[in-house]
C-alpha positions as CSV (number, residue, x, y, z in Angstrom):
1,M,113.5,6.7,40.4
2,S,115.7,5.9,37.4
3,E,114.7,2.2,37.8
4,L,111.1,3.2,37.1
5,Y,112.2,5.2,34.0
6,R,114.2,2.2,32.8
7,L,111.2,-0.1,33.3
8,V,109.0,2.3,31.3
9,H,111.7,2.5,28.6
10,A,111.9,-1.3,28.4
11,E,108.2,-1.9,28.3
12,K,107.2,1.0,26.0
13,A,107.1,-1.3,22.9
14,T,104.5,-3.5,24.6
15,Y,102.4,-0.9,26.5
16,P,101.7,2.8,25.9
17,V,104.0,5.2,27.8
18,V,101.0,7.0,29.2
19,L,99.6,3.8,30.8
20,L,103.0,2.8,32.2
21,C,103.6,6.2,33.7
22,R,100.1,6.2,35.3
23,V,100.5,2.7,36.8
24,L,104.0,3.4,38.1
25,K,103.0,6.9,39.3
26,V,105.7,8.6,37.3
27,A,105.1,11.9,35.5
28,R,105.3,11.5,31.8
29,S,107.2,14.7,31.4
30,S,109.8,13.5,33.9
31,Y,110.2,10.3,31.9
32,C,110.6,12.3,28.7
33,A,113.2,14.5,30.3
34,W,115.0,11.4,31.5
35,C,115.1,10.0,28.0
36,E,116.5,13.3,26.6
37,G,119.2,13.3,29.2
38,E,120.4,9.8,28.3
39,A,122.7,10.9,25.6
40,A,124.3,13.5,27.9
41,R,124.8,10.8,30.6
42,R,126.5,8.5,28.1
43,A,128.8,11.2,26.9
44,R,129.7,12.2,30.5
45,Q,130.4,8.5,31.3
46,A,132.6,8.2,28.2
47,A,134.6,11.3,29.2
48,D,135.0,10.0,32.7
49,D,136.2,6.6,31.4
50,A,138.7,8.3,29.0
51,L,140.1,10.5,31.8
52,A,140.5,7.5,34.2
53,H,142.3,5.6,31.4
54,E,144.6,8.6,30.8
55,I,145.4,8.9,34.6
56,T,146.2,5.2,34.7
57,V,148.5,5.4,31.8
58,V,150.4,8.3,33.4
59,H,150.6,6.5,36.7
60,I,152.0,3.3,35.1
61,A,154.4,5.3,33.0
62,S,155.8,6.9,36.1
63,R,156.4,3.5,37.6
64,H,153.7,4.2,40.2
65,T,155.8,7.1,41.6
66,C,153.5,10.0,40.6
67,G,150.4,10.5,42.8
68,V,147.7,13.0,43.1
69,P,149.8,16.1,43.4
70,R,151.7,15.4,40.1
71,I,148.8,13.9,38.1
72,H,146.3,16.7,37.4
73,A,144.9,18.5,34.4
């Protein structure tokens, strides 16, 4: 479903959102909700990336001896 929302988002400069949603059989309110949630998705992905980096740093600093039981929040 997000592929359809991305298509609407990419083409909204060329065509009206109402028309795109009607042609793709997507509720306009769902598309608008998806757009509002985009910032939250980016923030969550950035937090996940930062945590993965921190875990990698700890794992390398321990010379690959610390595993899951020792590396936790």
